[in-house]
N, C-alpha and C positions, 0 to 999 in steps of 0.2 A: 571218881564221881559216885555219889550216893544215889542208888536207884530205889524207887518206891516199891518195886517188886523184885524178888530174886529171879534172875533169868533162868530159862529152861531151854536147852537145845535137845530136841528129840529126833531120833532117826526113825524113819518109816521104811523098813526094808521091803515092804510090799511082798510080792510072790517071788522072792529071791532068797537064796541061802540054803546050803546043805551043811552037814556036820563040819566040813572043812572050813566053813565060814566062821566057825567059832574062834578061829585064829584072829580074825579081825576084832572081835569083841575083846579078846585077850590083849591085843595091841592097844585098843582104846583104853582098857583098864590100866595098862602100864603108863600111858600118856596122861591119864587123869590124875595129876599129881596134887599135892596138898594145896599149893597156891591156886590151882584151877578149881579144886573142890570148894574153896572158900568163896569163889566168885560166881559159880554157875552150876546148876543141876544138869546132869546128863541122863538121858533115857534112850533105850533102844527098843523099838517096837518091832520085834523079830517075828518071823512066821511061828505059828503055834507049835510046829514040830521041833523048834529049837529052844523054846522058852525054858523048859525044865532043864535042858542040858546047859543052858547059859546061866542058870540061877546062881550057882556057886561062884562063877567067874565075876558076875556083876555085883553080887552082894559083897564080895571081898574088896571091891573097889568103890563101893557106894554109888554104883550106877544103877538106876532104876530100869526095870523091864516093863514093857507094855504089850498088850495085844493090839491087833489091827481091826477088830470088830468083836461084837458079842451079841448074843440073843437077848431079847428082853425078858425071857423067862429064866428062872433059876435052874430048872431041870425039866425033863419031859421028853415026849416023842417028837424030837426035832432033829432028824437024822442029818448029820454033817455039820451041825451048829455047835457052838461053844457058849456056855454061859459065863457071865462075869465071875461067878463063884469059882468056876473051873480055872479061869485065868488067875484069880487071886490065889488059888490053892497051889499053883506051880510057881508062885513068886512074883507075879505081875503087880505093879503099882498103878499103872495107867492103862487105858484102852482108848483107841481112836474110834470115834463114831461119826457117821455122816460124811466120810471122805467123799469127794466128788466122784471117785471111781466106783464107790458103792452106790451112790445116788444114781449114777448113770447106768452102770452094768447090772444092778439089781433093783432098779426102780424104787430106791428107798426115799420115801417122802419125809417131810419134817416131823410128822407125828411119830413115825417109827424111830427116827433118830432120837427124838426126845425120850421115847420109852427106853431105848437102849442106854441113854445117858442116865436115866433114873435107875436102871438096873445096875450100872456101874457103881453108882453111889450106894445102892443097897448092899453091894458086895464089899464095899470099902475101897473101891478103886476111884481114881480121879479120871473122869472122862475128858478127852481132848475132842471137843466138838468142832467139826470143820464147817466152814461157810465160804462161799466165794461165787463169783459170777463168771459166766462164759464170755468169750470175746464178743459175740453178737450182742449180748446184754450190755456190755460196757460201751460198745460203739453206738448203741441206741440210747445211751445216757441213763440206763436202768440199774447201774451197779449198786448204788446205795439202796434203791428200792428192793432189789433182789436180796441183798445181804441182810437188810433190815427185817424182811419177812422171814428169812431163814433163822435169824436169831430169835424172833418172836415165836416161831413154831418149833425150834429144835432144842432150845435151852431148857433143861429140867427146872421146874419151878422150885423144887426142894433143894437146890444146890446152894451151899454156902460158898462165897467167893473164893475162899482159900482152897476149896475142894473142886474147883472147876478151872479148866483151861479151854480157851477158844483159839482156834487156828484159822486165820484168814488166808485162804489159798485161792487166788484168782485162777479159775480153771484153765484159762488160756496160757498161763505161765508154767503149768505143771509139766515137767519133762520136755519143754520146748526150747529152753534156753532164753526165752523172753522173760523180762521182769518189768513190773510197773516202775515208774519213777519214784524217787524218795518222797516227792511231794504227794503222789497218789497214795503211797503206803501210809504216810502220816495222816492224810485226810481220812482214809478208810479206817485205820486203827482208832482214831479219835471218835469216829462215828460209831464203831462197834462198842466202844466203852460207854458212849452215851446211850446206846440201845440196851446195853446190859443194865444200866441204871433203870431204864424204863421197864425192863422185863423182871428184874429181881428186886428192885427197890432203890430209892435214892441212895447214892454213895456206894452201892454194891459193886459197880463196875470198877472202882478204884482197886479193889482187891483181887480182881481176876487177871491172870496172866494171859496176854494175847500174843500169840506167836504169828510170825509171817512164814508162809510156805509157798514154794513155786520157783523152781530152778535156783535154789540157794546153793552157792558154791563158795570156795575160799576167796575168789576174786571179787565177789560182790557182798560178802557177809558183813564186812565192817560198816559199809554205808547203810545197809538195810537194818542191821541190828542196833544201830545208834539213832535210828529215826524215832521221833516222839511216839510214845505209847506202844512201842515194839518191845516185848519182853522175852524175846528169844526166837527160835526158829523150829519149824517142823521140816526136816531135811529128808529129801527123797534119795535119789541116786548117789549123791555124795556121801551119804551115811554108810554105804556099803564098803567104803574104804577108810580105814582108820586114819590115815594121813590126812585125808580131806575133811573128815568129820572133826578131828581134833583141831585142824586149822580154823574151822568155823567157830568152834568153841573158844579158841584162843583170842578172839577179838575182845573177850571180856577180861583178859589179863590186865 
C-alpha cells in the first residue's frame, strides 16, 4: 500500500535508562534491517544522559535520536535546562515538546510549547508537538475543542510541514493500558490534519506526519497504525524493550 507520508515510529524513554540500556538500542539497530528501513523511520528519544553515548550506535543503523524537551533559548542562565542547539550538537534529529507530562508536571502552556517548537526549528531539529485531552475532557465532549486549541496555540507558525511532527496522545491512555477505538483515533487524526491546515495554511496538513501515542504495544499496533491519517506512533513503555519496539515497527513490513 502506498502511503502519502513516510511512517515514523518514535520511542519516548521518559526518565528511564542507564548505560546498560544501550544494549536495547543496539538490539533495535540489529533488527532495523534493510527491508524495514525502506518502509519506516525509527527514532529513540532517550534521556539526555544517553544521547551522546547512543549516537554512534544509532547513526550506523540510520536510527534517529531525539530529546524529550528543550528550552526556548539557545543558551544562557537556565540551570538544569538544555537548548535545542545542545541536543543537535550531540546528534539528535528530533525533540518532543508539549508532552502531557510536561504540561502537567511543569505547568507548560501552549505558548511555551510553541516557543520550544520554534527553538527546535531554529536549531535544525524536527519538533514532535504533543496534543491530547484528559479523560474528563473527553467524557464532557470537549476532546476536539481541547485538541483544536492546543494545535492553534502550540504549533510554530514558521514550521514547514516536512519539518514538523504532531503526536496525538489522549492523556487518559498514556501508561494506563486504555486506548481509544479505531473510530475515535481516525476521527481525531482527521480533525488534527484539518486544524493544521487552518493553522499553517491550506494543504499544509497533508505534509505533516501525525503519530498516535498512548499505550501503544505490539498487540494493538497493527490496528492503530493502519487507521486513516495515522502516520506512525509515539511509543512509551514498549520502546524500552527492543523486541516490543521492533514488533510495533514491523506492522509496516
